[in-house]
N, C-alpha and C positions, 0 to 999 in steps of 0.2 A: 816841658821839654821831654821829648821822647828819648829814652836811652836804648842801648842795644846790648843783647846777651851774646857772648862770643863762644863758638866752638872751636877751639884753636887748632884741633887736628884736621877738621874739615874745611876750616877757613870760610865758614858760612855765617853771615850776620842776620839774626832774626830779630825783628822789631819787638820790643817788650809791649805787653798788653797796656792799653791806655783807657782811660775813662771816656765815655761819650759826653760831649759837652754841647749845650744848646745856647744860642744867643736869644735871650728873651726879649720880648717887646719892651720898649722903653716905658718905664713906670710900672712894669708888672713884676710879680715875684714868682719864684719857681712853684711854690705851693699854690698860688692863685692859678697859675697855668695848669697845674695838675688837676685842680678842681674843675676848671673850665672844660678840660678834656674828658674828665669823668662824666660831667653833665652831657657833653656831646655824645659819648659813647652810649649813655642811657637812651637817647633819642634815636641814635643810629641803629642800635640793636633792635629797638622797636620797629623801625622801618624794615630791617632785614627779616623780622618775624612775619610782618605782613606779606613781604614778597615771597617768603617760603610758603606761607598759607596758600597763596595764589597758585604756586607751583604744584602743591600737594593737594590741590582741590580734588575730590573724587570725580567731579564732572570732567575736569581736565584730564585726569588719568584714563577715564573712559574714552574721552575724545581721542587721546593719543593711541590707545589701544585699538580703537575703531579705524583710525588713520592707518596703523600698521597692518590691520587685516586687509584694508582696501589695497594697499601697496602689494601685499603678499598675493592677493587674488589677481591683480593685474600681471604680476610676474608669472604666476602660474598659468594664466590664460595665454600669454604670449608663448610660454613654453610648449603648451598643448598645440597651439596654432602652428609652431615650428614643426612639431612631430607629424601633425596631419599633413602639412605640406610635403614633408620628406616621404610620407607613405604614398601620397598621390604621385609624386615623382617616380618612386619605385614601382608603382602600379603601371605607370605609362611605359617604363622601360621593359618591364616583364611582358606587357601586352604586345610590344614590338617583337620581343623574342618569340612570343607564341605565333605571331603572324609569320615570322621567319621560319619557324619549325613546320608550320602548316604549308608554307610554300615548298619546303623541302620534301614534305610528304606528297604533295601534288606532283612534283617533279619525278619522284620515284614511281608513282602510278603511271604517269605518262611514259616513262622509260620502259615500264613493264609492258604497257599496251603496245608501244611502238616496236619493241624488241624483247620478246619474252626470253627468259633465260633457257638455255639448252640443256644444262646439266643440273643435277640435284645440288651440287656444290654451289652453283650460281644462284639457284632458288634460295638456298639457305642463306647466302650473303645478302641477297636483296631483302629477304624477310627480316634479317637481323638489323638492317638499316631502317626498315619500316618500324620495327619494334622500338628501336632506340628513339626515333622521332616522336612516336606516340607516348612512350614513357616521359620523354622530356616536356611534352605538351601538358601531360597529366600533372607533372611536378609544378610547372608554371602556373597552371590553373588552380592548383591547390594553394600555392602561395598567394595568388590574386585573392582567393576566397578569404584567406587568413588576414590579408591586409584590409579587405573591405570590412571584415568583422571588427578589427582592431580600430579602424578609422571611425566606424560607427560608434564604438565605445568612446572613443576620444571626443567625438562631437558631442555626445550626451554628457560627458564630464566637462567639457567646455561650457555647455549650457548651464550646468549646475554652478560652475565657478562665476559665470556671468551674472547669474541670479543672486548668488552670494554677495558679489561686489555691489550690485545694484541695491540690495537691502542694506548693506553696510554704509553706502553712500547716503541713503535716506536717514539712517540712524546718526551718521556723522553730521549732517546738516542740522538735525534737531538738537543734537548735543552742542554744536557750535553756537546756535542761537542762545541756548540755555547759558552756556559758559560766558558768552559775551555780555549777557545781562548780568550775570553773577560777578564777573571780573570787573565790570565797569564801576560798581560801587566800591570794590576793594581797591581798584586803581586810583579812585579819588582819594580814598583813605591813605593810600601809600603815598601819593603825591603830597598830601598835607603833612604827612609824618616826615617825608624827605625834606620838605621845606623848613620844618622846625629844626632838624638836624643841621641843615645848611646854615641856618641862622646862628646857631650855636658854634659852628665850625669857625665862623668869622671871629669868635672871641678867643680862639685857641692859637697859641704860638705856632706859626707855620712849621718850624722844625719838629716840634712835638707831634703835630698832625701828620707830618710825613712819616715819622717813626710809627705812629699808630697805624697807618694805612699799610705800612711794610709788615708789621707784625700780623695784622688782620688777615694777610694773604695765607698765613700758615696756621693761625689759630683765632677763634673768635669765642667770646669777646677778648680783645687784645690787652685789656688792662684789668688788673686784680688789685684788691686792697690788701694791706698788711693786717692780718688778723691774728692776734695771739702768737706773734712771732713766726707766722706761716704765711705762705702765698695762698690767698683765698681761692685761686683758680685751680690749684692742684694739691693744696693742703701739704706742700713740702715745707718742713721746718727750715728756717734760714739761720745762718751763723750770726752771732750777736753783733759783729762788725757791720754786716750787711743790714741788719735791722737798724743800727744806729745811723747808718748812711741814709736809709729811706726816711727815718724820723727827722733827719736834718735837711731833707728836701732833695737829696741826690737821686739821680735816675738809676734804677736798677732793673735788669731783666732777669726773671726767674731762669736758673740754669736747667730746671726740669721741664717746664712747659713753654718757656719763651716769652711769657707775658711780661709786660711792663708792671712793675709793683709800685704802688703809691701808698702814702700814709692814709 
């Protein structure tokens, strides 16, 4: 029965710590269940090791690196394409501005031919307009030349990126074939090992197995042995009362590493 500790001034009730209790399968003992769980852990950890080996395969790492390179080149190619399109749009706008300035220049010439200025001041004003139009046209043409040059450089860079992506895709396909062949044998081995672990899981008390899986989310392997009064998982020395509880079949979790400790 759970008791309560009182803090009278705050009037707050805090549940006192209680031991975890598990309902064992009929006919089974706590020690037998712990040993069954230990046997399951042995096979479960072997399966995890195979799965980790598959994930850490050098071929797989090269495959993932090549995939990332392809994705990077695709992104780079699209960005260059956007920039080339923007430059082409800018060039069209400036070309229209050049046409407008040239039309202004023709209008000034026609005005001069139709009605020549009478005074030096009028001549000066007209020539200033003509000079301004010509300067504007020269500036626009210089900008168009710069855009054409940059666009050409971008197109060359885009070609290089496209070739890089194509070569990476070839390498990716080769690596993928190699990895699939390599992983198939490993997958068969993993499936066989998982089946062994699953068969042993059926012999473990369900409550203990749930606790095992909960602890495993935080640390692996989740079970440690009591070795010379210590948790074999982290080598923390345990109080004599805790050691006694473990030896008597009690369930104890290490306060340092969180593993379940068994005799």
